[in-house]
C-alpha positions in Angstrom: 0.0 -0.1 -0.1 2.0 2.7 -1.3 1.4 6.1 1.0 -0.3 4.3 3.8 0.4 5.0 7.2 0.8 1.8 9.2 0.0 2.4 12.6 0.7 0.2 15.7 -2.6 -1.0 17.3 -1.1 -1.6 20.9 -0.1 2.3 20.3 -2.4 4.0 22.9 -2.3 7.1 20.1 -3.8 4.7 17.1 -7.3 5.7 18.0 -6.9 9.5 18.5 -7.8 12.1 16.4 -6.8 15.9 16.2 -9.8 17.9 15.8 -9.4 22.0 15.0 -12.1 24.0 16.2 -12.5 27.7 14.9 -14.0 30.1 17.9 -16.1 32.3 15.8 -16.9 34.8 18.5 -13.2 35.0 19.6 -11.5 36.8 16.8 -8.2 37.4 16.2 -5.9 39.7 14.5 -5.7 43.0 12.9 -8.7 44.3 10.5 -9.3 43.4 8.0 -7.6 40.1 8.3 -9.5 38.8 11.6 -10.2 35.2 11.8 -11.6 32.9 14.6 -9.3 31.8 17.6 -8.2 28.4 16.9 -8.2 25.5 19.8 -7.0 22.1 19.2 -8.7 19.0 20.8 -8.5 15.2 20.8 -11.0 12.6 20.2 -10.9 8.8 21.1 -13.3 7.8 18.5 -13.1 6.6 15.1 -11.9 9.4 13.0 -15.2 9.9 10.9 -16.7 10.5 14.3 -14.0 13.1 15.6 -15.4 16.4 14.5 -19.1 15.5 15.8 -17.7 14.4 19.2 -15.7 17.7 19.9 -18.7 19.6 18.4 -20.7 18.2 21.3 -18.4 19.8 23.6 -18.2 23.2 22.4 -20.6 26.3 21.9 -22.9 25.3 18.8 -21.9 28.2 16.7 -18.2 27.0 16.7 -16.9 25.2 13.6 -14.6 22.1 13.4 -12.3 20.3 11.0 -10.1 17.3 10.8 -6.4 17.9 10.8 -3.8 15.2 9.4 -2.0 15.6 12.7 -1.5 12.7 15.2 -0.9 12.4 18.9 2.3 10.8 19.9 2.6 8.1 22.1 3.6 9.9 25.1 1.1 12.5 24.9 -1.6 9.6 24.1 -0.5 8.0 27.3 -0.5 11.4 29.6 -3.9 12.0 28.4 -5.3 8.5 28.9 -8.6 9.0 27.5 -10.9 6.3 27.3 -13.0 5.3 24.4 -15.7 8.1 23.4 -13.7 10.8 25.3 -12.7 13.8 24.2 -10.1 16.4 25.6 -8.8 20.3 24.8 -5.4 20.0 23.6 -4.5 23.8 23.5 -6.0 27.1 24.5 -7.2 29.8 22.0 -4.4 31.3 19.9 
């Protein structure tokens, strides 16, 4: 499988997906280039369910998208998320 990413299923990070959340009521930057502040969240759900799982935890007007980023082994162990859990990784910036 050319281009496929093989992941170790014993790795606690294997089922973690990072989601980018756009805080649409918290704009940053100078006019006319103001943009929503961004948070990063991690979801311990199947990738195709990650955005919906995170959106359940943030205000309904926020927007979210999947990232291509991966959680490393050490962070996954530190987070210790159980299946179905989500957690904020970063504050707005």
